[in-house]
C-alpha positions in Angstrom: 26.7 11.6 110.0 24.7 8.2 110.4 27.1 7.2 113.1 25.5 10.0 115.5 21.4 9.4 116.6 20.8 13.2 115.5 19.0 14.3 112.5 18.8 18.0 111.7 19.6 20.1 108.8 21.1 23.0 110.5 23.8 20.3 112.2 24.4 18.9 108.8 24.9 22.3 107.4 27.4 23.4 110.3 29.3 19.9 110.2 30.0 20.5 106.3 30.8 24.1 106.6 33.1 23.4 109.5 34.5 20.4 107.4 35.3 22.7 104.6 36.6 25.5 106.6 39.0 22.8 108.6 40.0 21.3 105.4 40.9 24.8 104.3 42.9 25.4 106.9 44.9 22.3 107.0 45.9 22.8 103.1 46.9 26.3 103.8 48.8 25.5 106.7 50.8 22.8 105.2 51.1 25.1 102.0 52.6 28.0 103.9 55.0 25.7 106.1 56.1 23.8 102.9 56.7 27.3 101.1 58.6 29.0 104.0 60.6 26.0 104.6 62.0 26.0 100.9 62.4 29.9 100.8 63.7 30.7 104.2 64.3 28.1 106.9 62.8 26.7 110.3 63.4 30.0 112.2 61.6 32.3 109.8 58.7 29.5 109.7 58.5 29.9 113.6 58.0 33.8 113.1 55.5 33.1 110.5 53.8 30.7 112.7 53.5 33.2 115.5 52.1 35.8 113.1 49.9 33.5 111.7 48.4 32.6 115.4 48.8 35.5 117.7 46.4 37.9 116.4 43.5 35.0 116.6 44.5 34.4 120.2 44.4 37.9 121.0 40.8 38.5 119.2 39.3 35.3 120.1 37.9 36.4 123.7 36.2 39.8 122.1 34.9 37.3 119.0 33.0 35.4 121.7 31.8 38.7 123.1 31.0 40.0 119.4 28.9 36.8 118.8 26.9 37.1 121.7 25.7 40.6 120.2 25.1 39.4 116.7 23.2 37.1 114.6 24.9 33.9 114.5 24.0 32.9 110.8 25.5 36.4 109.6 28.5 35.8 111.7 29.4 32.7 110.1 29.0 33.5 106.8 31.2 36.7 107.6 33.8 34.4 108.8 33.8 32.5 105.7 33.5 35.3 103.5 36.6 36.9 105.2 38.8 33.8 105.3 38.2 33.3 101.6 39.5 37.0 101.0 42.3 36.3 103.4 43.3 33.0 101.7 43.0 34.6 97.9 45.0 37.3 99.2 48.0 34.9 100.3 47.8 33.2 97.1 48.6 36.6 95.4 51.1 37.5 97.8 52.9 34.4 98.1 55.6 35.1 95.6 56.1 38.7 96.1 56.2 39.2 100.0 56.8 36.5 102.9 55.5 38.8 105.3 52.8 39.8 103.4 51.8 36.2 103.2 52.2 36.0 106.9 49.8 39.0 107.3 47.1 37.1 105.2 47.9 34.2 107.5 47.1 36.1 110.6 43.8 37.6 108.8 42.6 34.3 108.0 43.2 32.9 111.7 41.7 36.2 113.1 38.3 35.7 110.9 38.2 31.8 111.8 38.2 32.9 115.8 34.5 34.1 115.0 33.6 30.7 113.7 33.4 28.6 116.9 31.3 30.8 119.1 29.0 31.7 116.1 28.4 28.0 115.2 27.6 27.0 119.3 24.9 29.8 119.4 23.8 28.4 115.7 23.4 25.2 117.0 21.8 25.7 120.4 19.5 27.8 118.7 18.3 25.3 116.4 19.0 21.9 118.2 16.5 20.7 121.0 18.1 20.4 124.2 17.9 16.7 124.3 20.0 16.3 121.1 22.6 18.7 121.5 24.8 16.5 123.4 25.0 14.1 120.0 25.0 17.2 117.7 28.2 18.3 119.6 29.6 14.9 119.3 28.9 15.3 115.5 30.8 18.4 115.1 33.7 17.1 117.2 34.4 14.5 114.3 35.3 17.4 111.9 39.0 17.4 113.6 39.3 13.5 113.0 38.1 13.7 109.5 40.1 16.7 108.5 43.3 15.1 110.4 43.3 12.5 107.6 41.9 14.1 104.7 43.0 17.7 105.2 46.8 17.0 105.9 47.1 14.1 103.4 45.6 16.7 100.7 47.6 19.6 101.8 50.6 17.1 101.8 50.0 15.8 98.4 49.5 19.8 97.0 52.1 21.1 98.7 54.6 18.7 97.4 53.4 19.4 94.2 53.2 23.1 94.5 52.3 25.5 97.3 50.5 27.6 95.2 48.2 25.2 93.9 47.9 23.9 97.6 46.8 27.8 98.5 44.4 27.7 95.6 42.6 24.6 96.5 42.5 25.7 100.2 40.6 29.1 98.7 38.2 26.9 96.9 37.4 24.7 100.0 36.9 27.9 102.3 34.7 29.8 99.6 32.7 26.4 99.2 31.5 26.8 102.8 29.9 29.9 102.2 26.8 28.7 100.2 26.5 25.7 102.8 25.5 28.3 105.5 23.3 30.2 103.2 21.0 27.4 101.8 17.2 28.1 102.0 15.7 25.8 104.7 15.2 27.3 108.5 14.7 30.4 109.6 17.9 32.1 110.9 18.6 31.9 114.5 18.4 35.5 115.9 20.8 36.9 118.2 20.7 36.9 122.0 18.0 38.3 123.4 18.5 41.6 125.5 15.8 43.4 127.5 14.5 46.2 126.1 15.3 48.4 129.1 19.1 47.3 129.0 21.5 49.7 128.0 23.9 49.1 124.9 27.0 47.9 126.3 30.6 48.3 124.9 32.4 45.1 123.4 34.9 45.3 126.5 32.1 45.5 129.0 30.4 42.5 127.5 33.9 40.7 127.8 34.3 41.5 131.4 30.7 40.4 132.1 31.5 36.8 130.8 34.4 36.7 133.4 32.4 38.1 135.9 29.2 35.6 135.0 32.0 32.8 135.1 32.2 33.1 138.8 28.7 31.7 139.3 29.3 28.9 136.6 31.4 26.6 138.6 30.9 23.4 136.1 31.9 26.0 133.1 34.9 27.4 134.9 35.9 23.6 135.5 36.1 22.6 131.9 37.9 25.8 131.5 40.7 24.8 133.8 40.9 21.3 132.9 41.4 22.6 129.2 44.2 24.7 130.7 46.0 21.7 132.2 45.5 19.7 129.2 46.8 22.5 127.1 50.2 22.6 129.1 50.4 18.8 129.0 49.3 18.0 125.3 50.7 21.1 123.7 53.5 19.3 122.3 51.4 16.4 121.1 52.6 16.8 117.7 56.1 17.1 118.3 56.1 14.1 120.9 54.4 11.9 118.3 56.9 12.8 115.5 59.7 12.4 117.9 58.6 8.8 118.8 58.1 7.5 115.6 61.2 8.9 113.9 63.4 8.4 116.7 62.2 5.4 118.8 60.6 3.4 116.0 62.9 4.5 113.7 60.2 5.3 110.9 60.0 8.0 108.3 57.2 9.8 106.9 55.0 7.2 105.7 55.1 5.4 109.3 54.2 8.9 110.6 51.6 9.5 108.1 50.0 6.1 109.2 49.8 7.2 112.9 47.8 10.2 111.9 45.8 7.7 110.2 45.2 6.0 113.3 44.9 9.5 115.2 42.3 10.6 112.8 40.2 7.3 112.7 40.3 6.8 116.6 38.7 10.5 117.4 36.0 9.6 114.8 35.3 6.3 116.9 35.5 8.1 120.4 33.1 10.6 119.1 30.5 8.0 118.1 31.1 6.4 121.2 30.3 9.6 123.1 26.9 10.4 121.2 25.7 7.3 122.9 26.2 8.2 126.5 23.5 9.3 128.4 23.1 12.7 129.9 23.5 11.4 133.6 26.8 9.6 132.6 28.3 12.5 130.5 30.6 13.5 133.4 31.9 10.3 134.9 32.8 9.4 131.2 34.3 12.7 130.8 36.7 12.0 133.7 37.0 8.4 132.8 38.5 9.5 129.2 41.0 11.9 130.5 42.1 8.8 132.7 42.2 6.4 129.8 43.8 9.1 127.6 46.7 9.3 129.9 47.2 5.6 130.3 47.2 5.1 126.5 49.5 7.9 125.8 51.9 6.8 128.5 51.8 3.2 127.6 52.8 3.9 124.0 56.0 5.2 125.0 57.0 2.1 126.6 57.2 -0.5 123.8 59.3 -0.1 121.0 57.2 -1.9 118.3 55.2 0.1 115.6 52.0 -2.1 116.0 52.0 -2.0 120.0 52.6 1.9 119.5 49.6 2.4 117.1 47.6 0.1 119.1 48.3 2.6 122.5 47.4 5.6 120.1 44.1 4.0 119.1 43.2 3.7 122.7 44.5 7.1 123.5 43.0 9.4 120.6 39.6 7.2 121.1 39.3 8.4 124.7 40.1 12.1 123.3 37.3 11.7 120.9 35.1 11.2 124.0 36.3 14.4 125.5 36.3 16.1 122.5 32.6 15.2 121.9 31.5 15.8 125.4 33.7 19.1 126.0 31.4 21.4 124.4 28.1 19.9 125.8 29.4 20.0 129.4 31.0 23.6 129.1 27.6 25.2 127.9 25.3 22.8 129.6 24.7 25.4 132.8 25.6 28.6 130.9 22.7 31.2 129.7 22.1 31.8 126.3 23.2 35.0 126.2 26.8 34.1 127.5 27.4 30.9 125.1 29.5 32.8 122.7 31.7 34.3 125.4 32.3 31.2 127.4 33.1 29.2 124.3 35.5 31.8 123.0 37.3 32.1 126.7 37.6 28.3 126.7 39.3 28.0 123.2 41.6 31.2 124.1 43.1 29.8 127.2 43.7 26.2 126.1 45.2 27.7 122.8 47.4 30.1 124.7 48.6 27.7 127.1 49.4 24.9 124.2 51.4 27.7 122.5 53.4 28.1 125.6 53.7 24.3 126.1 54.9 24.1 122.5 57.6 26.5 123.2 58.8 24.7 126.1 58.5 21.4 124.9 61.6 21.7 122.5 64.0 22.5 125.6 62.4 19.6 128.0 62.8 17.3 124.9 66.5 17.9 124.5 67.2 17.7 128.3 65.2 15.0 129.3 64.5 12.8 126.2 61.1 11.6 124.3 60.2 8.4 126.5 60.5 9.9 130.0 58.2 13.2 128.7 55.6 10.9 127.0 55.2 9.0 130.1 55.5 12.1 132.4 52.5 13.6 130.5 50.3 10.6 130.3 50.8 9.9 134.0 49.6 14.0 134.0 46.6 13.3 132.2 45.3 10.8 134.8 46.1 13.1 137.6 44.1 15.9 135.7 41.0 13.6 134.8 41.1 12.4 138.6 41.5 15.5 140.3 38.6 17.2 138.1 36.4 14.3 139.3 36.9 14.7 142.8 36.8 18.6 142.7 34.1 19.5 140.4 32.6 16.4 138.0 31.2 14.5 141.1 29.9 17.7 142.8 28.2 19.1 139.6 26.3 15.5 139.1 23.2 17.2 140.9 22.9 19.8 138.6 23.5 18.3 135.3 21.6 18.2 133.3 18.7 19.5 135.1 20.9 22.9 135.1 20.9 23.2 131.2 19.6 25.7 129.3 17.0 25.7 126.8 17.2 27.2 123.3 15.5 30.3 124.3 17.1 31.0 127.3 17.7 29.9 130.9 16.0 27.4 132.5 14.5 28.0 136.1 17.3 28.5 138.6 17.0 26.4 141.6 18.6 27.2 144.7 21.8 25.4 143.9 22.1 27.3 141.0 21.7 30.6 142.8 25.4 31.7 142.5 25.1 31.9 138.7 22.0 34.1 138.5 23.4 36.6 141.2 26.8 36.6 138.5 25.0 37.4 135.8 23.2 40.2 137.5 26.4 41.7 138.8 27.6 41.3 135.2 24.9 43.2 133.9 25.2 45.8 136.5 29.2 46.3 135.7 28.2 46.7 131.9 25.5 49.2 132.6 27.7 51.5 134.7 30.4 51.1 132.1 28.1 52.0 129.5 26.5 55.0 131.4 30.5 56.2 131.9 30.7 56.0 128.1 28.0 58.3 127.6 28.8 60.8 130.0 32.4 61.0 128.4 30.7 61.4 124.9 28.6 64.2 126.3 31.5 66.2 128.1 33.7 65.8 124.9 
């Protein structure tokens, strides 16, 4: 945490809880994969993976709306507790039923879908506006750390015993609970709702989030660039493994070394992003997509491990910058009562297209080969970064970061921000109409 210019007790608690949660997910995932491959096969693993990820993708948009209606601390604690129960159930059912294991895997993923929107609402309620970029960058390092630690721990434990890996995953998940309930700052409350506002349904809140996005061009642009990168980078792990094993003729040890480079570079990139001034966020964000693509595409050209690792380091350093700035830019102009929904919509759209891309990459690789696909996806990342800057990033400079919201609610809306205000009003009207219709249906029923 010293790499980042932020000193906040809540940020530290959220970082530690996120690391334990991600570590548990990594160890559980590797344990499930190894167990299924030993006892069934690759085709069954694909079905188990689908069962494990589909519930989370379907629930995630509603999870954001749910997070906007509830106290984020309690919701985060509930997410960690439910995941602990799911992992323990998976440990018990693993030797009994493969599909029982898949069901528990899916429940763990669905419970985990509540964590990101709850975490962001908690963070933005506890951290002053000027320090949020550094706090987001610090939280963004969790992925890099766990790529190294979680995957390695999961691999070692699963090689010994998948059941042991599952038991350790449960312990790690359980350890995340007290980190979020330590005494300290008062718990941040739920998003403020006017006293005269009618009680709305979860579906109405979700629809309100979609409606409000029409007036939030910067947030909408971050969502579309996430979708674009989901299509491009959805096969990242497959391409990297194919590059190491086919192009470099390496084995598990070399692939593990490349993943260590991956995690370390992401950490370095996040640390760099934490020191970027707010007025340079948009330009650096677009440039990082360009550098990411150049590094990724160049990696497939040489056939030397050292050169490939160096290109991967450049690529993943840029990825670390993107990860660190992504949430800050996404939520910079989003009102407090929409942050959970916008966060979840971003993650859902990215996750869904990544899964679709992963399914398509098998056929593409068989038809075109690893090197052409790698170079093409790198070029696509360069193009995406340039297009985003030309269409959205450059135009948003006038409203960024002056249009950011404070911890207690939206900043004063200026003339150029009027569409966001009107969209929020429209969303509230639609929610009120649906709530009135639901009440009328109850009376007639």
